[in-house]
Residue, then its C-alpha position, 0 to 999 in steps of 0.5 A: m523474480v524480484k527480490s524483496l529489498n530492505m526498506k533503507r535501500i528501497i527508499r534510497i532508490a525510490g526516493r532520489g530527487l524527493a522534494r525536501a520539506v520541513r523536518s518535524t516527525c521522523v518516520p524511521a524508514f525515511c529518516c534512516a535513509g537521510l530523507a526529510f519528512a514533509a510534516q508541514g506539507a506543501d503546495v505544488s503545481f501539477g497539470g497546471r493546477t495547485v495541489s496541496y498536501t501534508g505528511a508525505e514525501t513526494n517525487w516526480v516519475d515520468g511527469d507523474l506526482v508520487l506522494v508516499y504516506t508512512n506516518t502512523l502517528a498523524a494522518g496526511t492529506l491531499t487536496l485536489p482542485a479538479y477530478t484527477k486520474a491516479r493510481l493508489l496503493v493502500v497497505a495496512g500494518g502487518g500482524a505480529g508473530a506469536s510469543p510462545a513463552g514457556a511452551k512445552t514440547s507438546q504445545g508446539g511453536a509460534g505462528g508468523g504474523g499475516a501481512g497487512g491487507l493490500i489494495a491496488d487501484d491503477a485506474a482511480v478517478l479521484s474527485k475534487g476535494t480533500y483526502t485524508f490518509t491514515v496509515g496503520a501501524g504494525g501489531a506490537a511485539g509480544s514478551d519473552t515471558t508471556q505466552a500470547p498470540g500475535l497482535n493484529g496490525a491496524d487498518s490503513f484507510v482513505q477518507f474523502n471529505t466525510v466518507e471514511d471508507a473510500y479505501r480500507a486495507i485491513g490489518g494483518g492477522g497475528g500468529g497463533v500459539s498454544t493458548s490460541v492455536d488458530g492464526q488471527t483473521g486479517g488482511s492476510g491471515g496469521g500462521a497457526s500453531l499446533d493443530g490450529k487453522g491458519g487465519r482467514a484473509t480478507a477477500g481481495q486483500g491477501q491470503d490465508g495463514g499456513t497450517v501446522e502439519v507437525r508440532r514444535a514449529g509454527a506456520g507462516g503468515g499469509g502474504a498478499r500473493a501467496v498463502g503462508g507455508s505450513s510447518e511440515t518438518i519437525n522443528v522447522g517453521g513454515n515460510g511466510g507467504d510472498g507479497l505483491e509487486s508494484d512499481i507505483t513509486g517508479v521502481p518495482v517493490v514487493y509489498a505485504g509479505g507474511g512472517g515466517g513461523g517460529s520454531r520452539t528449539g529448531t529453525g524458523g521459517v523464512g519471511g515472505l518477499g515483501g517485508g515479512g520477518k523471519g521466524a525465530s530459530d532456537g534462542e532467537q526472537g522473531q524478526p519484525g516485519t518491514d515498516g512501509l511494506g506492511g510485512g508480518g512479524g516472525g513467530g518467536s521461539l522458546n522463551k523468546a518473543g515474536g516480532r512486531g508487524g511492519d507499519g503500512a503505507v498509502i501511496v498516491r501517484l497522480l497521472q493527469v488532471m481531468p481537462e476543463k470542458p471546452q466552452s462554446g462561442q469562443p471567437i476565432p481571430y480573423d488574421g489569415e492564420e490557421h487556428t486550432i479550435v480544440e487541442p487534442n487530449a488523451a482524455y477525449t476523442i475528436r469525432e471525425e466529422s469535426v472541424v478542428t482548425a479554421t482560418a476564416v470567419g464562420s461557424y464550426t462544430v467540434t464534438l468530443d467523446l470522453n475516453d474510458g476512465y476519464c471525465w471532465a474536471d467538474g466530474s461530468t461525463d457527457a459528450t461536448v459539442v463546441f460551436t464557434 
């Protein structure tokens, strides 16, 4: 089982060799690891083309260009000169744990926040143009003195030119408390309080929050992979649901874990793998979800607030620029040497009857069929016949 790492360690491992740029805006998870945030962006060569970006940390992994966006204060951008094969991971902000200030014994504990919604697309084909990435912040923490359900996290989304919802991950649901016993609906649902229901998750993005079987403790928030744990023992909060693992950055990391349920005067639930905050035990505040992972915040204890949700992230891994469509009519030099008419490429298959090399003057035909998941640099998908 892959362990959930703290963000400082994650960034230190995944960020080795990151391109440094002008420091302007501090993203906590990156700054604490001593890495600069590329607020002013850069141009970089990828696949023989110039790719432009702002607001991202970058890294090269096995020849792929990885861009990590975590700034919740300003959107980042990516401009592609041609259709490009890519992987995407979009994680919304996690929901906050509930705050049970002044709750009586009969009023139960506080539910943990649900993880931010998670969308993973490992076979994306991105069009030529400019993409804008908005990263959702985690739900704000509550107060030690005011009883309130946890606040939902904010959405993370990708906008292509004027199309805003190319990808949209929904913010995690806040945890429930006695004044609002159900967990909040979100990317993953918040954990319940008393006899409430766990918050409902967004289909394809997360799991529901847990329910309460016994009083005095809240249920765990849902994670991207697992439903939030129920509160089944008196004074023991339910565990947060575990998140999902991705190696998009080059190392396996678990994202979007749910927050543990808080106990009124007992033991809080464990946060889910993937940045879920621990639920509060007696006299403690709920722990925050981890920024950059979209973890849910832990539920609070008597007169102690629930933890805030962790901020989300958008990660793009560029795999291959789609090839230019070969043009017909290109002459072959007559110099007695063998010349290749069309070079092999993972994007297409050369038909068996094609003539791919020639030494003499003449007419040759090469027919190319695009493989699944590929297109030409201009976005077209037709078979191409090359005559010389």
